[in-house]
C-alpha positions in Angstrom: -25.5 0.8 16.9 -23.9 1.5 13.8 -25.4 4.0 11.0 -25.1 3.0 6.8 -21.5 4.8 6.6 -20.9 1.4 9.2 -19.3 3.8 11.6 -20.5 3.3 15.4 -23.1 5.8 16.1 -24.2 5.9 20.2 -28.0 5.7 20.2 -28.0 6.5 24.5 -26.7 7.4 27.6 -25.1 4.2 28.0 -23.2 3.7 25.1 -22.2 7.4 25.0 -20.9 6.4 28.5 -19.2 4.2 27.0 -17.6 6.0 24.7 -16.1 8.2 26.6 -14.4 5.6 29.3 -13.4 4.1 26.4 -12.0 7.6 24.9 -10.3 8.4 27.8 -8.5 5.5 28.9 -7.1 4.9 24.8 -6.5 8.3 25.5 -4.8 7.6 30.1 -3.0 4.9 27.7 -1.7 7.5 24.6 -2.7 5.0 21.8 -4.2 8.4 20.3 -2.5 10.9 17.7 -2.5 13.6 19.6 -5.3 16.5 17.8 -5.2 19.2 19.2 -1.6 22.2 19.5 -1.9 21.1 23.3 -1.6 17.7 23.0 0.9 17.8 20.9 3.0 19.4 22.5 2.4 17.4 25.9 3.7 14.1 23.3 6.7 16.3 22.4 7.4 17.2 26.6 7.1 13.1 27.2 8.8 12.2 23.8 12.1 14.0 25.2 12.3 12.9 28.5 12.3 9.2 26.9 14.9 8.1 25.8 15.0 5.2 24.2 18.1 2.7 23.6 18.3 0.6 19.8 19.0 -2.6 20.3 23.3 -2.7 19.6 22.1 -5.2 16.1 19.7 -2.4 15.3 22.3 0.2 15.2 23.7 -0.8 11.9 21.7 -1.0 8.7 24.7 -2.9 6.9 23.6 -5.6 8.9 20.2 -5.4 9.3 20.4 -6.3 5.9 23.2 -8.5 5.3 21.5 -11.8 6.6 18.9 -11.2 3.7 21.6 -10.5 0.3 21.5 -13.7 -0.1 18.2 -15.0 0.3 16.2 -16.1 -2.3 12.0 -15.8 -2.9 10.0 -17.6 -5.0 8.5 -15.4 -7.1 5.6 -17.2 -8.9 4.2 -14.3 -11.9 1.2 -13.0 -12.6 0.3 -13.3 -16.4 -2.7 -11.7 -17.4 -4.0 -14.5 -20.4 -4.6 -12.2 -23.4 -8.7 -11.3 -24.1 -8.5 -9.1 -27.1 -12.4 -7.6 -25.3 -11.1 -6.9 -22.8 -7.8 -5.0 -24.6 -10.8 -3.2 -26.8 -12.2 -2.1 -23.9 -9.4 -0.5 -22.3 -8.3 1.0 -26.1 -11.4 2.5 -25.2 -11.9 4.1 -22.4 -7.9 5.3 -22.1 -9.6 7.3 -25.6 -12.1 8.6 -24.5 -14.4 6.1 -27.0 -12.8 8.2 -30.1 -11.0 5.2 -32.5 -7.3 4.9 -32.4 -5.6 5.7 -36.5 -4.1 2.9 -37.4 -0.2 4.1 -37.1 -1.4 4.3 -33.0 -2.6 1.0 -32.9 0.0 -0.8 -35.3 3.0 0.6 -32.4 0.8 -0.1 -29.5 0.8 -4.1 -31.0 4.3 -3.9 -31.0 4.5 -1.9 -28.1 2.5 -4.7 -26.3 4.8 -7.9 -28.1 8.1 -6.8 -27.0 6.6 -6.3 -23.7 5.7 -9.7 -23.2 9.5 -11.3 -24.8 10.4 -9.2 -22.8 8.9 -10.4 -19.3 9.0 -13.7 -20.7 13.2 -13.8 -20.9 15.5 -14.1 -17.8 17.5 -11.8 -17.7 20.1 -14.1 -19.4 18.0 -13.5 -22.8 16.2 -17.4 -22.1 12.6 -17.9 -23.2 11.2 -18.5 -19.8 8.6 -20.7 -21.3 
C-alpha cells in the first residue's frame, strides 16, 4: 500500500515480512549504502581488501577522450519566442511588482538585443538566420 507521499507503507505482517526479506537480501548483496558507522567500517574493510584493475584503455585519460576529439554533435538550438506579456510578468516577478525605471528598462532591452544578436551569429560572425 502507498501513502499520500507515494511511499510504501506495510499494512500487515506479510507486507512487513516481505519488506524485511527484501531489505536483508539487498543488504547481503551489498546493494545498499552503509547506514551506520559499523556498516561503513565493514564496507571500507571489504573495499580495501578488494583489488580492481582498470582496463588498459581507461588508464590513460588522454586516450579515453582522443576518440571524441573530432566528433561533432548536432545541436538544435532552443529559443524562446519574444512574448512581451511573458517578459513583463518575469520582469515584475524579478522586481517584486515595483515599476522599472526608464533607464534600467532601456538598458535591459539593449542587453537583450545584444544577446539575441550574439546568439544568432556563428563564431565567424556570420548570421545564422
